[in-house]
C-alpha atoms as one frame of an Amber mdcrd trajectory, in Angstrom:
protein
 -21.959  52.203  29.921 -20.514  52.330  33.592 -22.216  55.609  33.739 -25.354
  54.531  32.179 -25.224  52.002  34.841 -24.819  54.022  37.614 -27.571  56.691
  36.735 -30.219  53.871  36.204 -29.793  52.194  39.502 -29.662  55.524  41.217
 -32.330  57.411  39.201 -34.513  57.654  42.143 -32.322  59.352  44.484 -30.276
  61.141  42.335 -33.848  62.612  40.741 -34.571  63.657  44.260 -31.251  65.754
  44.604 -32.194  67.063  41.589 -35.691  68.194  41.979 -34.746  69.844  45.310
 -31.786  71.844  43.888 -34.146  72.931  40.630 -37.000  73.748  43.241 -34.547
  75.997  45.081 -34.126  78.419  42.155 -37.440  80.184  43.224 -35.493  81.486
  46.423 -31.852  81.894  44.331 -30.809  85.425  43.035 -31.059  84.647  39.658
 -34.565  84.022  39.841 -35.595  86.693  42.250 -33.809  89.519  40.305 -35.765
  88.930  37.242 -38.385  90.956  38.980 -35.905  93.578  40.176 -37.185  96.136
  37.841 -41.171  95.416  38.702 -40.302  95.453  42.382 -38.335  98.504  42.704
 -40.906 100.434  40.654 -43.821  99.007  42.566 -42.211  99.964  46.130 -40.328
 103.129  45.011 -36.766 101.695  45.883 -33.234 102.769  44.543 -30.508 100.383
  43.297 -29.352 100.927  47.177 -32.485 100.631  49.086 -33.486  97.333  47.480
 -30.403  95.562  47.857 -30.466  96.910  51.602 -33.550  95.160  52.022 -32.668
  92.068  49.921 -29.475  91.989  52.057 -31.088  92.545  55.517 -33.600  89.487
  54.613 -30.840  87.062  53.486 -28.567  88.105  56.525 -31.262  87.039  58.877
 -32.145  84.002  56.631 -28.084  83.023  57.087 -28.425  83.249  60.808 -31.317
  80.903  60.913 -29.771  78.249  58.534 -26.887  77.429  61.426 -29.685  76.003
  63.559 -32.236  75.012  61.103 -29.788  73.229  58.562 -28.437  71.023  61.511
 -31.937  69.050  61.443 -30.294  67.374  58.429 -28.424  65.182  61.145 -31.924
  64.039  62.757 -34.312  63.791  60.010 -34.233  61.982  56.619 -34.527  64.221
  53.413 -38.223  62.663  52.800 -38.847  64.551  55.900 -37.648  67.702  55.647
 -37.884  68.103  51.893 -41.687  68.440  51.826 -42.203  70.758  54.453 -39.141
  73.406  52.908 -41.081  73.028  49.710 -44.123  73.906  51.482 -42.482  77.020
  53.097 -41.405  78.005  50.067 -44.707  77.892  48.287 -45.995  80.055  51.109
 -43.097  82.620  50.610 -43.790  82.681  46.850 -47.397  83.487  47.426 -46.602
  86.321  50.358 -44.140  87.788  47.220 -47.389  88.050  45.129 -49.825  89.494
  47.805 -47.443  91.936  49.852 -48.515  95.486  49.548 -46.276  96.831  52.113
 -42.453  97.892  51.633 -41.652  97.044  55.450 -42.834  93.473  54.512 -40.567
  92.978  51.894 -37.503  91.921  54.034 -39.712  89.242  55.609 -40.584  88.088
  52.201 -37.192  87.964  51.331 -35.919  86.139  54.501 -38.615  83.342  53.788
 -37.878  82.917  49.903 -34.052  82.873  50.865 -34.203  80.559  53.855 -36.440
  77.882  52.365 -35.435  78.138  48.654 -31.608  78.977  48.751 -30.937  77.885
  52.259 -32.780  74.681  53.031 -33.569  73.165  49.705 -30.425  73.292  48.220
 -28.814  72.152  51.537 -30.957  69.233  51.871 -30.118  68.138  48.418 -26.191
  68.415  48.888 -26.267  66.793  52.697 -28.336  64.052  51.026 -26.365  63.210
  48.290 -23.037  63.622  50.367 -24.321  61.021  53.094 -26.130  58.671  50.196
 -22.905  58.111  48.244 -19.378  57.507  49.232 -16.987  56.262  46.611 -19.132
  57.912  43.588 -19.699  61.158  45.784 -18.178  63.509  43.484 -20.278  62.142
  40.316 -23.248  61.890  42.315 -23.388  65.405  43.404 -22.461  66.542  40.077
 -25.468  64.930  38.445 -27.844  66.042  41.191 -26.731  69.390  40.744 -27.993
  69.798  37.479 -30.985  70.765  39.197 -29.284  74.152  39.760 -28.152  74.440
  36.152 -31.332  73.493  34.467 -33.165  76.262  36.736 -30.656  78.619  35.991
 -31.033  77.971  32.304 -34.732  77.763  31.853 -36.243  79.792  34.289 -35.064
  83.615  33.522 -35.906  83.053  29.909 -39.579  81.756  30.578 -40.499  84.312
  33.348 -38.736  87.194  31.323 -41.007  86.206  28.345 -43.855  85.898  30.571
 -43.441  89.026  31.997 -44.602  90.536  28.567 -48.210  88.622  29.059 -48.558
  88.629  32.930 -47.981  90.848  35.973 -45.018  90.089  38.242 -47.437  89.371
  41.081 -49.428  86.778  38.967 -46.181  85.048  37.974 -45.145  84.417  42.127
 -48.630  83.153  42.381 -47.710  80.570  39.547 -44.164  80.076  41.344 -46.371
  78.993  44.402 -48.067  76.549  42.574 -44.926  74.928  40.925 -43.928  74.569
  44.258 -46.689  72.648  45.757 -46.830  70.436  42.913 -43.266  69.397  43.232
 -44.344  68.015  46.723 -46.239  64.632  45.615 -43.127  64.038  43.387 -40.773
  64.213  45.866 -42.777  62.156  47.993 -42.835  59.568  45.439 -39.253  59.423
  44.720 -38.191  59.304  48.740 -40.422  56.532  49.175 -36.902  54.607  50.472
 -33.633  56.515  50.958 -30.516  54.986  50.006 -27.375  53.800  51.831 -23.794
  54.220  50.581 -23.291  52.455  47.301 -20.521  50.357  48.959 -23.337  48.841
  51.505 -20.437  49.095  54.374 -21.424  48.329  57.976 -21.006  51.826  58.802
 -22.828  54.665  56.954 -20.166  57.401  58.003 -17.184  58.393  56.250 -14.174
  59.794  58.034 -12.555  63.236  57.247  -9.045  64.916  58.003  -6.766  62.803
  60.738  -8.949  59.752  59.788 -11.951  61.451  62.303 -15.354  62.950  62.771
 -15.174  66.756  63.372 -17.645  68.113  65.280 -19.224  71.839  64.135 -17.219
  73.119  67.346 -14.049  71.875  66.379 -14.380  73.151  62.622 -15.629  76.563
  63.995 -12.631  77.084  66.684  -9.598  75.994  63.829  -8.589  79.893  62.849
  -7.384  77.362  59.520 -11.148  76.932  58.548 -11.743  80.891  58.620  -8.896
  81.187  56.524 -11.294  79.281  53.665 -14.302  81.603  54.289 -12.963  84.217
  51.678 -12.548  82.032  49.131 -15.627  80.026  49.793 -17.942  82.702  49.845
 -16.745  84.579  46.637 -18.795  82.428  44.194 -21.918  82.778  45.911 -21.344
  86.665  46.789 -20.091  87.646  43.533 -22.142  85.635  40.944 -25.262  86.320
  42.940 -24.349  90.273  42.557 -23.956  89.639  38.771 -27.286  88.016  38.524
 -29.087  90.491  40.692 -27.622  93.550  39.221 -28.681  92.071  35.616 -31.153
  94.670  34.481 -28.549  97.477  35.557 -25.552  95.678  33.443 -27.871  95.607
  30.962 -28.673  98.675  30.971 -24.887  99.925  31.414 -23.993  97.849  28.378
 -26.810  99.196  26.171 -28.224  96.157  25.610 -32.100  94.980  25.852 -32.589
  92.742  29.135 -33.673  89.808  27.013 -30.665  90.174  25.063 -28.398  89.577
  28.037 -30.903  87.140  29.338 -30.482  85.088  26.345 -26.725  84.233  27.302
 -27.686  82.298  30.626 -28.545  79.207  28.660 -24.764  79.609  27.536 -23.886
  80.043  31.328 -25.621  77.173  32.243 -24.407  74.786  29.555 -21.061  75.496
  30.386 -21.759  75.471  34.239 -23.166  71.787  33.506 -20.017  70.938  31.636
 -17.531  72.335  34.203 -19.991  70.565  37.151 -19.805  67.053  35.290 -15.961
  67.217  34.716 -15.312  68.364  38.593 -17.349  65.680  39.686 -15.288  63.092
  38.132 -12.265  64.764  39.083 -13.106  64.743  42.540 -13.555  61.008  42.407
 -10.316  60.927  40.865  -7.911  62.984  42.751  -9.970  64.412  45.452 -11.546
  67.690  46.322  -8.750  69.481  48.243  -6.142  69.287  45.305  -9.173  71.251
  43.423 -10.072  73.923  45.631  -7.291  76.241  45.345  -7.916  76.229  41.423
 -11.612  76.781  41.048 -11.705  80.611  41.543  -9.152  81.547  39.031 -11.806
  81.397  35.879 -14.062  83.705  38.054 -11.465  86.469  38.187 -10.587  86.305
  35.107 -14.575  86.502  33.986 -14.802  89.779  35.917 -12.028  91.297  34.578
 -13.305  90.582  30.904 -16.897  91.714  31.767 -15.642  94.907  32.937 -14.510
  96.189  29.654 -16.803  93.856  27.485 -18.282  96.018  24.741 -19.566  93.300
  22.618 -21.878  90.214  22.885 -19.059  87.901  21.968 -17.029  89.358  24.628
 -19.603  89.159  27.216 -20.230  85.792  26.183 -16.580  85.100  27.230 -16.658
  87.011  30.561 -19.784  84.797  31.539 -18.505  81.513  30.164 -15.562  81.737
  32.637 -17.767  82.849  35.477 -19.634  79.621  34.780 -16.872  77.680  34.607
 -16.355  78.495  38.647 -20.074  78.306  39.028 -20.244  74.644  37.649 -17.136
  73.554  39.803 -18.823  75.335  43.149 -22.247  73.128  42.563 -20.021  70.093
  43.126 -16.875  70.704  44.733 -17.526  72.582  48.230 -20.282  69.961  49.076
 -17.702  67.096  48.698 -14.786  69.000  50.347 -16.780  69.215  53.496 -17.350
  65.852  53.631 -13.918  64.940  52.689 -12.308  67.008  55.040 -14.491  66.726
  58.335 -16.451  63.690  58.040 -20.046  63.031  57.553 -21.286  62.485  61.033
 -21.663  65.929  62.134 -22.036  66.833  57.899 -25.493  68.358  58.446 -24.450
  70.847  61.152 -20.957  71.528  59.693 -22.798  72.003  56.269 -25.584  74.188
  57.724 -22.823  76.711  58.841 -21.258  76.592  55.255 -24.951  77.104  53.704
 -25.060  80.169  56.033 -21.950  81.670  54.826 -23.231  81.109  51.176 -26.042
  82.977  52.159 -24.425  85.465  53.694 -22.224  86.010  50.487 -25.081  86.407
  48.666 -26.148  89.325  50.844 -23.060  90.820  50.749 -22.665  91.059  47.127
 -25.907  92.866  46.102 -25.633  95.359  49.176 -22.091  96.234  48.258 -22.659
  96.723  44.381 -26.127  98.028  44.800 -24.666 100.955  47.281 -21.746 101.376
  44.729 -24.266 102.286  41.846 -25.823 104.444  43.877 -22.633 106.304  44.491
 -21.948 106.616  41.095 -19.810 103.456  40.624 -21.478 101.298  37.831 -20.929
  97.554  38.519 -18.769  97.049  35.229 -16.620 100.104  37.009 -16.365  97.541
  40.180 -15.501  94.558  38.456 -11.470  95.021  38.279 -11.687  95.060  41.959
 -13.912  92.047  42.398 -11.006  90.273  40.456  -8.539  91.477  42.863 -10.440
  90.278  45.936 -10.844  86.829  44.164  -7.106  86.535  43.663  -6.153  87.424
  47.142  -8.636  84.873  48.438  -7.158  82.482  46.316  -3.965  83.037  48.159
  -5.459  83.042  51.634  -7.561  79.760  50.950  -4.229  78.053  49.361  -2.425
  78.702  52.520  -5.435  77.745  54.637  -5.378  74.183  53.131  -1.974  73.272
  53.349  -2.025  74.088  56.971  -5.179  72.508  57.733  -3.563  69.118  56.098
  -0.468  69.499  57.835  -2.144  69.949  61.427  -4.189  66.980  60.513  -0.997
  64.886  59.816  -1.652  64.692  56.502   0.888  65.342  53.398   0.106  68.398
  51.380  -1.410  67.650  47.897   1.238  68.060  44.863
C-alpha cells in the first residue's frame, strides 16, 4: 500500500524521469547497433573501422558532456528536456539521410550526446534532486524507462528491418522523439521539491558538506573509483555493439539472440528495483563493491556458452549488474558529494560513462579484426572487472576515512 501511494502521489515526476530515460534509447548502443550490419554494408566498413568511428563520435560527446551536463545546475528539467529531445530527433534524421562516411562520426556524436548523454543525465539528476528519503526507490522506478527501451526496441526494430530499410526506420525514430516533447512538457508543468518539504532543497554528502566538482576531481581516491564505474557502460555496451558478430560466432540467427533481450530487461528491472530498495535501507556506499561481481561471472560464462541456456545464464548475470547500475551510481554521487553541485559532478560521471561506452566497442572491434573473436576476449574482460572491484573497494574505504566516516561493515 505504501509503495502504491508513493507511485500515485509522484506519478507525474516519475513518469517524466522514465520518459527521458526511455527516449535516451535512441542514442544508446543497444539501439544503434541494431543497424550495425546495414551501416557497415552501406559504407563498406570493417568491425574495427565502424568501432573507431563509433568511438570517435562517442569520445567527442563525452568531452562536451563535461560542460553541457553542468547546465542541470542552472536550468530545470522542463527546460532542458525538450531541447535535448529535439536535438536527438535531428540526430536521428541525420542518420537517416547521411550519404557520406566522413559524416558518420558527427552523426554518432549527436546521437550519443543528446541520447545517452543529456537525456539520461537530465533524468537521473532531476530524480536525485526531487527525492531525498526515497531517492533509491525513485531512481529505480524512473529507470524502468531504460529497461523498457532495452526490452522492446531491439525486438520491434529488428522485426521492422524485414519490411523497411534501415534509413526509413531512423526517420521513424526521429518522429517518435519529436512526438515525445509535448508529453514531457505536460508531465513537467510543475517540478517537484524533495518529499520531506524541508526548508532546504539540498542534501549534503560525505563530511556533512557539499563537494564542488573541482574538489572531487582533485581527489586521487575519486580516480580510483573510475575503472569500476566505467566497467558496466564499457563492457555491456561492447556486448550490445557486437551482437551481430556474437550471434555469428555462436552460430545463432541474430533474431534468436535478440529474443533473449527481454529476459535481460526483466532481470535488470528486478535487480534495479531491489537495488533501489536496498539503497534506501543500507546506503549506496555499502552496495558499490558488490554490484560488479555478477558482470564478471556473466562474461566468463558467455565466453564458453554453447547452448541457448548458457547464453541466457550469462546474459542474466550481466543484467543483474546492469539493473543495479541504473540505480546505484546516481544515488552514490548524491550521497557521497551532496546535491548542490550534483549536475556538474554527475556531468563528469556521465562523461566517463560515455567514454567507457566508446572504449568497449573500439577495443573489441579491433580485437575482432585482429582475429580474436568477442568470446575469446571475454575471460580477459572478467579479469579486468575483478581488478576494478578491488581498486573500487580500497578507494571507497579511503574516501570514507578521509571524510571522517566509519567504514561500512
